[in-house]
N, C-alpha and C positions, 0 to 999 in steps of 0.2 A: 729350455724343452724340457716336456717328462716323456718318463721311457719309453710308453706309450708312440706318442708322436715319431722318437727319434726308429721305430720298427717299423710307422708307416712307409715313414719317407725311406728307408731303406730297401724294406719292401719294392715301393713301385721303381726303386733306381735296379732293383735285381732281376722285376719283370722286363725289364726295360734293356736290360743288357741281355739276358736270352732273347726277348725279342729281334735286338737287332744285330744276335750275332745271328742269326739264320744268313745274315746275306751271307756271308762266305761259306757256306756248304756248297760240297761242290754238286750239285744238283744233277746231273751231269750220269757223275758214276754212284748215284745212287737208283739210277731209275734202271743203271746197266744193269748195277746187282741185283736190284728185286724182279727184274723180267727175267722169265722163265729160259733157259738155254736152246741155243739152234740144234738143230738133229746130226751136224757133222760141224768137225771142225773151220772147212770152209765156209759155212753157214755164218761163224760165232767170228770170225774175219776179217768177213764183207760185212757184217752188222758192226764189227767197233773200227770201223773207217766212217761211219755217220754219226761217229763219236769226236769228230773234228783232229784225224790223224790224216797223215798225208798222207804216208804208207805202214805197212806193215809186214813182217814174215815171220813165220812161224815153224820153228826146226822140231818136230816130235824124234825121240828116238823110244822107241821100245824092242824091249830084247826079243833076240830071235824072229825081225824082222825088218828090212830096210829103214832107214830114216823117209822122213815126207816132210818135207816140205808145201806150205802154204803162203800166198802171196795174195794182197789185195791194198788197194791205192795203188796210187803215183810215184814213179821214181821221179819223175818230173814235171810236176803239173802246169807250168807254163810249157812245156811242148805236149803234155799230153802224152808221155813214154808210161805206159803203167810197171807196176812193182813188179819183178819174181825177183826166184832166189836168191843168187848173185845180185841184187840192189846191196847201194851202201847210201845209208841216210846220214 
């Protein structure tokens, strides 16, 4: 084989590997990263549940303010018990 043929084969292999690697990209995470952020933390937590999480709790501690808790989703999906700040996952 000539050097030109080897280069052509390697290019084809690298292109095929690049295209097939797109299968492993976490597209949901990329979509969440690209979309604009909601106006409030609670809206953002509610939106995060649409990406497949069962439930989520967010704790925000700002200096000079009392801590804030935000919850969304389910504590127990089968029994339809909503998540609250004291839920354990």
